C-alpha positions as CSV (number, residue, x, y, z in Angstrom):
1,M,70.8,108.9,71.6
2,Q,68.3,111.0,74.1
3,T,70.7,113.9,73.7
4,D,70.5,113.7,70.1
5,E,66.7,113.8,70.1
6,M,66.6,116.5,72.0
7,E,68.9,118.6,69.9
8,S,67.4,117.6,66.7
9,S,63.9,118.7,68.2
10,M,65.5,122.0,69.1
11,E,67.3,122.9,66.0
12,S,65.2,121.2,63.4
13,P,65.3,123.7,60.4
14,N,62.3,123.9,57.7
15,L,63.3,121.1,55.0
16,E,63.4,122.4,51.8
17,F,61.8,119.3,50.3
18,E,59.6,119.6,46.9
19,Y,57.2,116.5,46.8
20,G,56.5,115.2,43.5
21,D,56.0,111.7,41.6
22,T,59.3,110.8,42.0
23,D,63.1,111.9,42.8
24,S,65.5,113.4,40.3
25,L,66.2,110.9,37.1
26,T,69.7,110.4,38.2
27,A,68.8,109.5,41.9
28,E,65.9,107.1,40.4
29,L,68.3,105.4,38.2
30,S,71.2,105.3,40.8
31,E,68.8,103.6,43.1
32,L,68.3,100.6,40.9
33,Y,71.7,99.1,41.5
34,S,72.9,98.0,45.0
35,Y,76.4,98.9,46.0
36,T,77.3,95.3,45.8
37,E,76.7,95.1,42.0
38,E,79.5,97.5,41.5
39,P,81.9,95.1,39.6
40,E,79.2,93.9,37.2
41,F,79.4,97.4,35.5
42,S,82.8,96.7,33.9
43,L,81.3,93.1,33.2
44,N,78.7,94.8,31.1
45,R,81.0,96.8,29.2
46,D,83.6,94.3,28.7
47,Y,80.9,91.9,26.8
48,F,79.8,94.9,25.0
49,E,83.3,95.8,24.0
50,E,84.1,92.3,22.9
51,D,80.9,91.9,20.7
52,F,81.3,95.4,19.3
53,K,84.5,95.2,18.1
54,S,84.2,91.9,16.3
55,H,81.1,93.6,14.3
56,V,82.6,97.1,14.1
57,R,86.2,97.6,13.9
58,G,88.0,101.0,14.6
59,R,85.0,103.3,15.9
60,R,83.1,104.1,19.2
61,W,79.5,103.5,19.3
62,V,79.1,107.6,19.8
63,Q,80.8,107.7,16.1
64,L,78.0,105.6,14.5
65,G,75.5,107.0,12.3
66,V,71.7,106.1,13.4
67,E,71.4,103.4,10.6
68,E,74.5,101.6,11.7
69,Q,73.4,101.6,15.6
70,K,70.1,100.0,14.6
71,A,72.0,97.2,12.3
72,Y,73.8,96.4,15.5
73,V,70.9,96.6,17.9
74,M,69.1,94.1,15.4
75,R,72.1,91.7,15.4
76,L,72.0,91.9,19.3
77,L,68.1,91.1,19.1
78,D,68.7,88.1,16.9
79,A,71.6,86.6,19.4
80,L,69.2,86.9,22.5
81,E,67.2,84.3,20.7
82,V,70.1,81.4,21.1
83,T,69.2,78.8,23.3
84,D,72.4,78.7,25.2
85,R,71.6,80.7,28.3
86,D,75.1,81.8,29.1
87,K,75.7,83.6,25.5
88,R,72.1,85.0,25.9
89,L,73.3,86.5,29.3
90,K,76.1,87.9,27.5
91,V,74.1,89.6,25.1
92,A,71.8,90.9,27.5
93,R,74.6,92.5,29.4
94,A,75.7,94.0,26.2
95,I,72.2,95.4,26.0
96,L,72.3,96.8,29.5
97,Y,75.5,98.6,28.6
98,L,73.8,100.3,25.7
99,A,70.7,101.1,28.0
100,Q,73.4,102.7,30.9
101,G,74.6,105.3,28.3
102,V,78.0,103.7,26.8
103,Y,79.6,105.3,29.9
104,D,83.2,104.2,28.9
105,D,82.9,106.8,25.7
106,C,81.5,109.5,28.0
107,D,83.5,112.1,30.4
108,T,80.5,113.4,32.3
109,D,77.2,112.4,33.9
110,V,75.3,114.4,31.6
111,D,76.9,112.5,28.6
112,V,75.9,109.3,30.1
113,L,72.1,110.4,30.5
114,Y,72.2,111.7,27.1
115,W,73.5,109.0,25.5
116,S,71.1,106.4,27.9
117,R,68.2,108.4,26.6
118,H,69.1,108.1,23.0
119,N,69.9,104.2,23.3
120,V,67.1,103.5,25.2
121,F,64.4,105.1,22.4
122,L,66.5,103.4,19.9
123,L,66.1,99.8,21.4
124,Y,62.6,100.3,22.1
125,D,62.0,100.9,18.6
126,M,63.9,97.7,17.6
127,G,61.6,95.8,19.7
128,I,64.0,95.0,22.5
129,F,61.4,95.2,25.2
130,T,59.0,92.7,23.5
131,A,62.1,90.3,23.4
132,L,63.2,91.1,26.8
133,L,59.2,90.2,28.0
134,E,59.3,86.9,26.7
135,L,62.6,86.0,28.4
136,L,61.3,87.1,31.9
137,S,58.3,85.1,31.4
138,M,60.8,82.2,30.9
139,E,62.9,83.0,34.0
140,I,59.7,83.5,35.9
141,D,58.6,80.1,34.7
142,N,62.1,78.6,35.4
143,N,61.3,75.8,38.2
144,Q,64.6,74.5,38.2
145,A,66.2,77.7,39.4
146,C,63.1,77.9,41.9
147,S,63.5,74.9,43.4
148,S,67.3,75.3,43.8
149,A,66.9,78.7,45.7
150,V,64.4,77.0,47.8
151,R,67.1,74.5,49.0
152,K,69.9,76.9,49.6
153,P,70.6,78.0,52.9
154,A,72.0,81.2,52.0
155,I,71.0,83.3,48.8
156,S,73.1,86.0,47.2
157,L,73.5,88.0,44.3
158,A,74.8,85.0,42.1
159,D,71.2,83.2,42.4
160,S,69.2,86.2,40.6
161,T,72.2,87.2,37.8
162,E,69.8,86.8,34.8
163,L,66.5,88.2,36.3
164,R,68.5,91.3,37.6
165,V,70.3,92.2,34.2
166,L,66.5,91.8,32.5
167,L,64.7,93.6,34.9
168,S,67.4,96.6,35.0
169,I,67.1,96.9,31.2
170,M,63.2,96.9,31.5
171,Y,63.7,99.7,34.4
172,L,65.8,101.6,32.4
173,M,63.5,101.8,29.5
174,V,60.3,102.3,31.3
175,E,61.8,105.4,33.7
176,T,63.9,107.2,30.5
177,V,60.7,106.8,28.4
178,R,58.3,108.1,31.0
179,V,60.3,111.2,31.9
180,Q,59.5,114.0,29.4
181,T,62.0,116.8,28.6
182,E,62.0,119.8,26.6
183,D,64.4,118.6,23.6
184,D,62.3,115.5,22.9
185,R,62.2,114.8,19.4
186,P,58.8,114.2,17.8
187,E,59.4,110.7,17.1
188,W,60.6,110.2,20.9
189,R,57.0,111.6,21.8
190,T,55.4,109.1,19.6
191,S,57.1,106.2,20.9
192,R,56.3,107.6,24.4
193,A,52.7,107.4,23.6
194,A,52.9,103.6,22.3
195,F,55.0,102.4,24.9
196,K,52.3,104.0,27.4
197,A,49.6,102.0,25.6
198,E,51.6,99.0,25.3
199,L,52.3,98.6,28.8
200,G,48.9,99.4,29.8
201,S,46.9,96.9,27.5
202,P,46.7,93.2,28.0
203,L,49.7,91.1,26.5
204,D,49.3,87.7,24.8
205,N,48.3,86.1,27.7
206,G,45.7,88.9,28.2
207,E,46.9,90.4,31.1
208,P,49.1,93.7,31.5
209,F,52.3,93.6,32.1
210,T,51.6,95.1,35.9
211,L,49.9,91.7,36.5
212,L,53.1,89.8,35.4
213,L,55.2,91.8,38.0
214,F,52.5,91.5,40.6
215,T,52.7,87.5,40.1
216,M,56.3,87.7,40.8
217,V,55.7,89.5,44.1
218,T,53.2,87.0,45.2
219,K,55.5,83.9,44.0
220,F,58.4,85.6,46.1
221,C,56.4,86.2,49.2
222,S,54.8,82.6,49.0
223,M,58.5,81.6,49.4
224,N,58.3,79.7,46.0
225,A,60.9,82.0,44.5
226,P,63.0,83.5,47.1
227,H,65.9,84.4,44.7
228,F,63.8,86.9,43.1
229,P,65.4,90.4,43.1
230,M,62.3,92.0,45.0
231,K,63.9,95.7,45.1
232,K,64.0,95.6,41.1
233,V,60.8,94.1,40.7
234,L,59.1,96.9,42.8
235,L,60.9,99.7,41.5
236,L,59.8,98.6,37.9
237,L,56.2,97.9,39.3
238,W,55.9,101.2,41.1
239,K,57.2,103.1,37.6
240,T,55.0,100.9,35.2
241,I,52.0,102.0,37.0
242,L,53.1,105.6,37.5
243,F,53.9,105.7,33.6
244,T,50.4,103.6,32.6
245,L,48.0,105.5,35.2
246,G,49.7,109.0,35.6
247,G,51.1,110.8,38.6
248,F,50.0,113.2,40.8
249,E,49.7,116.0,38.1
250,E,47.8,113.7,36.0
251,L,45.4,112.5,38.6
252,Q,44.4,116.3,39.2
253,E,43.7,116.7,35.6
254,L,41.6,113.6,35.5
255,K,39.7,114.7,38.5
256,V,39.0,118.2,36.9
257,R,37.9,116.4,33.5
258,G,35.6,113.9,35.5
259,R,34.0,116.8,37.5
260,E,33.2,118.6,34.1
261,R,31.5,115.3,32.5
262,L,29.5,115.0,35.5
263,N,28.3,118.9,35.5
264,L,30.0,119.1,39.1
265,A,31.1,122.6,40.4
266,P,34.9,123.3,39.7
267,L,37.3,122.2,42.6
268,P,37.8,125.3,45.0
269,E,41.5,125.0,44.7
270,D,44.7,123.3,43.3
271,S,45.5,121.2,46.2
272,I,49.0,120.4,44.7
273,K,49.8,124.4,44.7
274,V,47.9,125.0,48.0
275,V,50.3,122.2,49.9
276,R,53.4,123.6,48.1
277,A,52.6,127.2,49.1
278,M,52.4,125.8,53.2
279,R,55.1,126.6,55.5
280,A,55.6,124.3,58.4
281,A,54.9,125.1,62.2
282,S,57.0,124.7,65.1
283,P,57.7,121.0,66.2
284,P,56.6,119.9,69.8
285,A,59.2,119.5,72.3
286,S,60.8,116.1,73.3
287,A,60.6,114.5,76.4
288,M,64.3,115.2,77.3
289,E,63.6,119.0,76.7
290,L,60.9,119.1,79.1
291,I,63.2,117.1,81.9
292,E,66.0,119.8,81.0
293,Q,63.4,122.7,81.6
294,Q,62.4,121.2,85.0
295,Q,66.1,120.8,86.1
296,Q,66.6,124.6,85.1
297,Q,63.8,125.6,87.0
298,K,64.5,123.7,90.2
299,R,68.1,125.2,90.0
300,G,66.9,128.6,89.1
301,R,63.7,129.0,91.0
302,R,62.4,132.6,91.7
303,S,59.4,133.7,93.6
304,R,57.6,134.1,89.9
305,R,56.9,130.8,88.1
306,P,59.1,131.1,84.8
307,L,57.0,131.0,81.5
308,V,57.6,127.5,79.7
309,K,57.1,127.0,76.1
310,Q,53.7,126.1,74.9
311,D,54.9,123.0,73.0
312,S,56.7,121.9,76.2
313,L,53.5,122.2,78.3
314,D,51.6,120.0,75.6
315,T,54.0,116.9,75.9
316,Y,54.7,117.6,80.0
317,N,51.0,117.4,80.4
318,E,50.5,114.7,78.2
319,R,52.9,112.7,80.0
320,D,51.9,113.6,83.8
321,P,48.2,113.1,84.5
322,F,49.0,113.3,88.3
323,K,49.0,117.4,87.7
324,N,46.6,118.9,90.2
325,D,43.9,121.1,88.6
326,E,45.2,124.5,89.7
327,A,48.4,123.9,87.9
328,R,46.2,122.7,84.8
329,D,44.3,126.1,84.8
330,E,47.8,128.1,84.9
331,E,48.7,126.1,81.8
332,E,45.4,127.4,80.3
333,D,46.3,131.2,81.0
334,G,49.6,130.3,79.6
335,E,48.0,129.2,76.3
336,D,46.1,132.2,75.8
337,A,49.1,134.2,76.1
338,D,50.9,132.0,73.6
339,S,48.3,131.2,71.0
340,G,50.1,131.6,67.5
341,I,51.9,128.7,65.7
342,E,53.5,130.7,63.1
343,G,51.4,134.3,63.1
344,E,54.5,136.4,64.2
345,V,57.4,134.2,65.5
346,D,57.9,130.5,65.4
347,P,58.0,129.5,68.8
348,L,61.1,128.1,68.5
349,D,62.9,131.5,67.8
350,R,61.0,132.5,71.4
351,D,63.6,131.4,74.6
352,V,62.5,130.2,77.6
353,I,62.5,133.0,80.2
354,I,64.6,131.5,83.0
355,Q,67.0,133.7,85.3
356,P,69.8,132.7,85.4
357,P,71.5,131.9,83.3
358,P,70.9,134.5,80.6
359,P,68.8,133.9,77.2
360,P,70.7,132.1,74.4
361,P,70.5,133.9,71.1
362,P,68.0,133.1,68.9
363,L,68.4,130.1,66.9
364,R,67.5,131.4,63.3
365,P,68.4,135.0,62.1
366,P,65.3,137.1,62.1
367,T,65.4,137.2,58.2
368,E,64.4,133.4,57.9
369,R,61.1,134.1,59.9
370,V,58.3,133.7,57.7
371,S,54.7,135.4,58.0
372,F,51.5,133.1,57.6
373,P,49.3,134.6,54.8
374,K,46.1,135.9,56.4
375,G,43.0,133.7,56.3
376,L,43.1,129.8,55.9
377,P,44.5,128.1,52.9
378,W,41.8,125.7,52.1
379,A,37.9,126.6,51.2
380,P,35.6,125.4,53.5
381,K,33.4,122.3,52.5
382,V,30.0,120.7,53.3
383,R,28.6,117.5,52.2
384,E,24.6,117.1,51.4
385,K,24.7,114.6,53.9
386,D,25.8,117.4,56.8
387,I,22.8,119.9,55.5
388,E,20.3,116.9,55.9
389,T,21.4,116.2,59.5
390,F,21.7,120.0,60.2
391,L,18.2,120.6,59.1
392,E,16.8,117.5,60.7
393,T,18.1,118.3,64.1
394,S,16.7,121.9,63.3
395,R,13.2,120.8,62.5
396,N,13.0,118.4,65.6
397,K,14.1,121.3,67.8
398,F,11.5,124.1,66.2
399,I,8.6,122.0,64.8
400,G,8.8,118.6,66.2
401,F,9.1,116.6,62.9
402,T,11.3,115.8,60.4
403,L,11.0,115.8,56.3
404,G,13.5,113.3,55.3
405,N,16.0,114.1,52.7
406,D,14.1,117.6,51.9
407,T,16.7,120.5,51.9
408,E,14.7,123.2,50.4
409,T,11.6,123.5,52.6
410,L,12.2,125.7,55.9
411,V,9.0,126.7,56.6
412,G,8.5,127.3,60.4
413,L,12.3,127.5,61.1
414,P,13.5,130.9,62.5
415,R,15.6,133.4,60.3
416,P,19.1,132.3,61.8
417,I,18.3,129.0,60.6
418,H,17.5,130.0,57.1
419,E,20.9,132.1,57.0
420,S,22.7,129.0,58.3
421,V,21.2,126.6,55.5
422,K,22.4,129.6,52.8
423,T,25.7,129.4,54.0
424,L,26.0,125.7,54.2
425,K,25.0,125.5,50.7
426,Q,27.4,127.8,49.4
427,H,29.9,125.8,50.6
428,K,28.4,122.4,49.4
429,Y,30.7,120.3,47.7
430,V,29.7,117.1,45.8
431,S,32.4,114.6,45.3
432,I,32.7,112.3,42.0
433,A,32.5,109.4,44.7
434,E,29.0,110.4,46.1
435,V,27.7,110.1,42.3
436,Q,29.1,107.1,41.6
437,I,27.4,105.7,44.7
438,K,24.0,107.3,43.9
439,R,24.3,105.7,40.3
440,E,25.5,102.6,41.5
441,E,22.0,102.3,43.7
442,E,20.2,103.1,40.8
443,L,21.5,100.3,38.8
444,Q,21.4,98.0,41.2
445,Q,17.3,99.0,41.8
446,C,16.3,99.3,38.2
447,P,18.6,97.0,36.1
448,M,16.2,96.0,33.5
449,T,14.9,99.8,32.9
450,L,18.6,101.3,32.7
451,G,20.1,98.6,30.9
452,E,23.7,97.7,30.6
453,E,26.4,100.3,32.0
454,E,28.7,101.7,29.5
455,V,32.3,101.2,31.2
456,E,35.0,103.2,29.7
457,E,38.5,101.1,29.2
458,T,40.6,103.2,31.1
459,P,44.1,102.1,32.0
460,A,42.9,102.0,35.7
461,E,39.8,100.1,34.7
462,I,42.0,97.3,32.7
463,L,44.4,97.0,35.5
464,Y,41.7,96.7,38.2
465,L,39.8,93.8,36.0
466,G,43.3,92.2,36.2
467,M,43.9,92.3,39.4
468,L,40.5,91.7,41.1
469,P,40.6,87.5,41.4
470,N,43.9,87.8,43.4
471,L,43.8,91.2,45.0
472,S,44.0,89.9,48.6
473,Q,46.8,88.1,47.5
474,Y,48.7,91.3,46.1
475,V,47.8,93.3,49.2
476,I,49.2,90.9,51.6
477,A,52.6,90.3,49.5
478,L,52.9,94.2,49.7
479,L,52.6,94.7,53.2
480,K,54.5,91.8,53.7
481,L,57.5,93.2,52.2
482,L,56.6,96.6,53.6
483,L,57.2,95.1,57.1
484,A,60.0,93.2,56.3
485,A,61.8,96.5,55.2
486,A,60.6,98.7,58.0
487,P,63.5,100.0,60.1
488,T,61.1,99.4,63.4
489,S,60.9,95.1,62.3
490,K,62.9,93.0,64.1
491,A,64.4,90.2,62.6
492,K,62.8,86.5,62.7
493,T,63.3,83.4,61.4
494,D,60.1,83.3,59.6
495,S,60.1,86.4,57.7
496,I,60.9,86.5,54.0
497,N,64.5,87.6,53.3
498,I,64.4,90.7,51.2
499,L,68.4,90.9,50.9
500,A,68.6,88.3,48.3
501,D,69.6,90.7,45.7
502,V,71.9,92.8,47.9
503,L,73.9,90.1,50.0
504,P,77.2,89.2,47.9
505,E,78.6,85.7,47.6
506,E,81.4,86.2,50.1
507,M,80.4,88.3,53.2
508,P,82.6,91.1,54.3
509,I,86.0,89.9,56.3
510,T,87.2,93.8,57.0
511,V,85.5,96.4,59.1
512,L,85.3,98.8,55.7
513,Q,83.5,96.0,54.0
514,S,81.0,95.6,56.7
515,M,80.5,99.1,56.9
516,K,79.7,99.3,53.2
517,L,77.4,96.5,53.3
518,G,75.5,97.6,56.3
519,I,75.0,101.0,54.3
520,D,74.2,99.1,51.6
521,V,71.3,96.9,53.3
522,N,69.7,100.2,55.0
523,R,69.5,101.8,51.8
524,H,68.1,98.7,50.5
525,K,65.4,98.7,52.6
526,E,64.8,102.2,52.5
527,I,64.1,101.9,48.5
528,I,61.7,99.2,49.1
529,V,59.5,101.2,51.5
530,K,59.8,104.0,49.2
531,A,58.4,102.0,46.3
532,I,55.6,100.1,48.2
533,S,54.4,103.6,49.9
534,A,54.3,105.2,46.5
535,L,52.9,102.1,44.7
536,L,49.9,101.9,47.0
537,L,49.1,105.4,47.2
538,L,48.8,105.4,43.1
539,L,46.7,102.6,43.3
540,L,44.3,103.9,45.8
541,K,44.1,107.4,43.9
542,H,43.5,106.2,40.8
543,F,40.7,103.5,41.7
544,K,39.3,106.0,43.8
545,L,38.8,108.4,40.7
546,N,38.1,105.4,38.7
547,H,35.6,103.9,40.4
548,I,34.7,104.4,44.4
549,Y,34.3,100.8,45.1
550,Q,37.3,99.7,43.2
551,F,39.0,102.1,46.1
552,E,36.9,100.6,48.8
553,I,37.8,97.1,48.1
554,V,41.5,97.9,47.9
555,S,41.3,99.7,51.2
556,Q,39.4,97.2,52.8
557,H,42.0,94.4,51.9
558,L,44.6,96.7,53.4
559,V,42.5,97.4,56.6
560,F,42.0,93.4,57.4
561,A,45.5,92.6,56.6
562,N,46.7,95.2,59.5
563,C,48.0,98.0,57.3
564,I,46.9,100.8,59.9
565,P,49.0,99.3,63.0
566,L,51.8,98.4,60.5
567,I,52.1,102.1,59.5
568,L,51.7,103.4,63.1
569,K,54.3,100.9,64.1
570,F,56.8,102.1,61.0
571,F,56.4,105.8,62.6
572,N,56.8,104.4,66.0
573,Q,60.7,105.3,65.9
574,N,62.8,108.4,66.0
575,I,61.4,109.9,62.7
576,M,63.9,112.5,62.9
577,S,66.7,110.2,62.5
578,Y,64.9,108.4,59.8
579,I,64.6,111.3,57.9
580,S,67.9,112.5,58.2
581,A,69.7,109.2,57.8
582,K,72.9,109.1,55.5
583,N,72.8,105.4,54.1
584,S,74.3,106.3,50.9
585,I,78.0,106.6,49.4
586,C,77.7,109.2,46.6
587,V,80.8,108.2,45.0
588,L,79.3,104.9,44.3
589,D,76.2,106.1,42.9
590,F,75.5,105.6,39.2
591,P,76.2,107.3,36.9
592,H,79.3,109.3,39.1
593,S,81.1,105.9,40.1
594,V,81.1,104.9,36.2
595,V,82.7,108.2,34.8
596,H,84.9,109.6,37.7
597,E,87.7,107.6,39.2
598,M,86.9,105.9,42.7
599,P,88.4,107.6,45.4
600,E,90.0,105.4,48.3
601,L,87.0,104.7,50.4
602,T,87.8,105.0,54.2
603,A,85.8,104.3,57.6
604,E,85.4,107.9,58.1
605,S,84.2,109.0,54.5
606,L,81.7,106.0,54.9
607,E,80.7,107.4,58.7
608,A,80.3,111.2,57.1
609,G,77.8,110.4,54.3
610,D,76.3,113.1,52.2
611,S,75.7,116.8,53.4
612,N,72.4,116.8,52.4
613,Q,69.9,118.3,55.0
614,F,67.5,115.1,54.7
615,C,67.3,111.9,53.3
616,W,64.8,112.6,49.8
617,R,63.1,108.9,50.0
618,N,62.9,108.6,53.6
619,L,60.9,112.0,53.9
620,F,58.8,110.9,50.5
621,S,58.0,107.4,52.2
622,C,56.8,108.9,55.3
623,I,54.4,111.4,53.6
624,N,53.2,108.7,51.3
625,L,52.6,106.3,54.2
626,L,50.5,109.3,56.0
627,R,48.6,109.7,52.8
628,V,47.8,105.9,52.9
629,L,46.6,106.1,56.4
630,N,44.5,109.4,55.7
631,K,43.0,107.2,52.7
632,L,41.9,104.6,54.7
633,T,40.5,106.4,57.7
634,K,38.6,109.5,56.1
635,W,34.8,109.2,56.6
636,K,35.2,105.6,58.2
637,H,34.3,105.8,61.8
638,S,35.4,102.2,63.0
639,R,38.9,102.7,61.4
640,T,39.2,106.1,63.1
641,M,38.3,104.4,66.1
642,M,41.1,101.9,65.3
643,L,43.7,104.6,65.4
644,V,42.4,105.7,69.0
645,V,42.6,102.2,70.2
646,F,46.4,101.6,68.9
647,K,47.0,104.8,70.8
648,S,48.2,106.5,67.4
649,A,48.0,110.2,69.1
650,P,51.6,110.4,70.7
651,I,53.0,108.7,67.8
652,L,51.4,111.1,65.3
653,K,52.5,114.1,67.7
654,R,56.1,112.9,67.4
655,A,56.2,113.4,63.8
656,L,55.3,117.0,64.1
657,K,58.7,117.6,64.8
658,V,59.6,117.1,61.1
659,K,59.5,120.6,59.9
660,Q,58.1,119.9,56.7
661,A,54.5,121.5,55.5
662,M,52.9,118.5,53.8
663,M,54.0,116.2,56.4
664,Q,52.8,118.1,58.9
665,L,49.3,118.7,57.3
666,Y,48.7,114.8,56.9
667,V,49.8,114.2,60.6
668,L,47.3,116.8,61.7
669,K,44.7,115.4,59.5
670,L,44.9,112.1,61.3
671,L,45.0,113.9,64.7
672,K,41.7,115.8,63.5
673,I,39.6,113.0,62.9
674,Q,40.5,111.4,66.3
675,T,40.7,114.3,68.5
676,K,36.8,114.2,69.6
677,Y,37.7,110.7,71.0
678,L,40.7,111.6,73.0
679,G,39.0,113.3,75.9
680,R,38.6,117.0,76.9
681,Q,42.1,116.6,79.0
682,W,44.0,115.7,75.7
683,R,42.5,118.5,74.1
684,K,43.3,121.1,77.1
685,S,47.0,119.6,77.1
686,N,47.5,120.0,73.6
687,M,46.1,123.5,72.5
688,K,49.1,124.1,70.0
689,T,48.4,120.8,68.2
690,M,44.6,122.2,68.1
691,S,45.8,125.7,66.5
692,A,47.9,124.0,64.2
693,I,45.0,121.9,62.9
694,Y,42.6,125.0,63.0
695,Q,45.3,126.9,60.9
696,K,46.2,124.1,58.3
697,V,43.4,121.5,57.6
698,R,40.5,122.0,55.7
699,H,37.2,123.0,57.8
700,R,33.8,121.0,57.5
701,L,31.5,123.9,58.6
702,N,29.3,121.7,61.2
703,D,32.1,119.3,62.2
704,D,32.7,119.5,65.8
705,W,35.7,118.0,65.7
706,A,37.4,120.0,68.3
707,Y,34.5,119.3,71.0
708,G,33.2,115.6,71.0
709,N,29.4,116.2,71.4
710,D,28.0,113.2,69.3
711,I,30.5,110.5,70.9
712,D,27.8,109.0,73.0
713,A,25.5,108.5,69.9
714,R,28.3,106.9,67.8
715,P,28.7,103.2,69.2
716,W,31.7,101.5,67.6
717,D,30.7,98.5,65.6
718,F,33.5,97.7,63.5
719,Q,32.1,94.8,62.0
720,A,28.9,96.0,61.4
721,E,30.2,99.1,59.0
722,E,32.8,96.7,57.3
723,C,30.3,94.4,56.3
724,A,27.9,96.7,55.0
725,L,30.5,98.2,53.0
726,R,31.6,94.7,51.9
727,E,28.1,93.8,50.9
728,S,28.1,96.9,48.6
729,I,31.4,96.2,46.9
730,E,30.3,92.5,46.0
731,K,26.9,93.7,44.6
732,F,29.1,96.3,42.5
733,N,31.7,93.4,41.4
734,S,28.7,91.2,40.5
735,R,26.8,93.5,38.6
736,R,29.7,95.0,36.5
737,Y,32.2,92.0,36.2
738,D,30.2,88.9,36.7
739,K,28.2,88.3,33.4
740,S,27.1,85.0,34.3
741,Q,24.9,86.2,37.3
742,N,22.9,88.7,35.0
743,G,21.5,85.6,33.1
744,E,18.2,85.8,35.0
745,F,17.7,89.2,33.6
746,A,17.9,87.9,29.8
747,P,14.7,88.1,27.7
748,V,13.2,84.9,27.1
749,D,11.9,83.9,23.6
750,N,8.5,82.1,23.9
751,C,8.0,81.7,20.0
752,L,8.1,78.2,18.9
753,Q,9.0,79.1,15.4
754,S,11.4,81.6,16.2
755,V,13.2,79.3,18.7
756,L,13.3,76.4,16.0
757,G,14.3,78.8,13.5
758,Q,17.4,79.8,15.0
759,R,20.6,79.0,13.1
760,V,23.0,76.7,15.6
761,E,26.7,76.2,14.8
762,L,27.5,72.9,14.8
763,P,31.4,71.8,14.7
764,E,32.9,70.2,11.5
765,D,33.0,66.7,12.8
766,F,29.3,66.6,13.4
767,H,28.4,66.5,9.8
768,Y,30.4,63.6,9.2
769,S,29.1,61.5,12.3
770,Y,25.5,63.1,11.9
771,E,23.6,60.2,10.6
772,M,25.3,57.8,13.1
773,W,24.4,60.1,15.9
774,L,20.9,60.0,14.8
775,E,20.6,56.4,14.6
776,R,22.1,55.9,17.8
777,E,20.1,58.5,20.2
778,V,16.7,58.9,17.9
779,F,16.0,55.7,16.0
780,S,17.3,52.8,18.4
781,Q,15.7,54.4,21.2
782,P,12.1,53.5,22.0
783,I,10.0,56.6,22.7
784,Q,7.2,56.0,25.2
785,W,4.7,58.9,23.8
786,E,2.0,57.6,26.4
787,G,4.1,58.8,29.2
788,L,3.6,62.4,27.8
789,L,-0.1,61.8,28.7
790,Q,0.3,60.8,32.3
791,G,0.6,63.2,35.0
792,P,4.0,63.8,36.9
């Protein structure tokens, strides 16, 4: 295993990975089904054929006109209303077969996707989704199924059949309608807009569809419904949020429009385009490489010390604290000679100069070498707070007193300070969050003067309002599932069982069946991690744009539920092995498996896996988790210190082995914020990493991230910082959502005539019993008028 790690580190090529909201439509549809569900495809087809032939004789589905297809779907819709559970399931399977693309009538994968798209829009127009929603609510509230599942020692696929069929149809509808294509018909575009509005708005119970799915997640994690098919629920939840709130492109547009509305300067660059244009840096060497080089040095030592790659020095120094200062000085000289990460040639392309043996040939042909564009990829940014801090320090130094938050008065300061302030102001960036915080402070201070705040009913606002009462439960449930699905987690007796919708009724008896199930279980876990990581990132980004305090409360719940150590634990593995894992069987993937004949599976073909250079979903998950970690720790001193305390630097540095620019960028960001706390020796030993941070991460002009001069002035008080933040969040929620709290600010009517003249709505039955009430409560009660004249 160590040898494999060494080879993968030495030969890791650039990964041609393009980050996006999702993978290709085919991949996203295939991940809905586990390989254990394979026999159910023929079951769906048989139930459909049986019903279809009894109503439409001599023709296939693809030969019918649209009106005839609508009439048949309407018949299926009526059949869903029957009370017989088995009959309902058969009809639901027939609908699922339509949504899957009537694959028995198709010859290629493209035909299946075409008919699936056609049928899904037809099903939506006929009102199938609403009917499925009612059935899903019934299944969720089915206490008999829940109690029997709780009592069972082992839960299998059979326990969740109805739920899996319903969720599969809903997922196919959401994912198919969500994806836009160039040849969409005008009526399809109308249906998409209507479906998006329907999913985002409250249902009959006053909550959006997303909250129903969140309820399923919490019910499952509280062990009250262990038969729920969690993978399907999480995938549907993720795609519903992606559809209703929007993906990363929509987020960028919302951000641009939000800045325009607040009269803020436009964004200095499009972050999506900048990241896509970045090239990966070379990874640091592994421990095995260093040992190998040490052995080679001993065998071929000459009078002159051989030059070693800087990446190797990084790790060597990090692991060997007993080196003397003289050796360290020599390393510093070596770093000066080898300072470029990607300016001319990748460090991996340079050979270690050791004689003998002769140097090996370059690992990549020279044509693949890419020059990094001149200049830094990001425009530097400066906050208003940074300018105030700079001026306060300067005034104390040159004048002897400060002027508070005044950033305009420069009297008495020398000329270079004037130039510095001018440069800082040129790069000043005001975020939407800063404006929202300032506005919130004003509303808290002057509730009467500023009046009621107008809150726009955006999809994110509706979702937040629904999630708020049980937000901590939702967050904890998602993290529990993430922990259970992480490859580094050990099986525990008290952990939740996430394999209920992948384990067959009869366990495998042959080696081949065991291998297939093993691949299926690993794939199942990877898909759960993918869905949760994408879901958390979307929630954080949308809530941050909607209102900063909505983002902060979700972040705080995540931090208190130990999200930071959980993500670090996830990365504390051989990350190259995880990203290049081949836990998929291509011939069993939908729609390939239902169109083509199934070849005979052998142990060798299962071991070989696919020919892909990397696993898309695993790389996607890693990037999402790094982005979530960045969101949680950015500008939070106490949380940054948590990264230091949990010794995240070596874990993150190992993640740099993955030669993918976007993943490296977020790793470097996490290293940058804690660099000043890692000590001078760490920085000295990791100059290659420091250079990469300088080249790839955005600069804050007066941020001394590389030196750590202000450490003594920054005590670490985690509790105080989080409590102050929590107080601000609670004030925001109380002011904005708790209307009962605002009663003390309501104006009081002191005029007797106007109070007595108000019309009071009385119930109908009051009119009938009015005289009796008057007799009982007024006339029969002796009134002590003298009591009014007596003092208290």
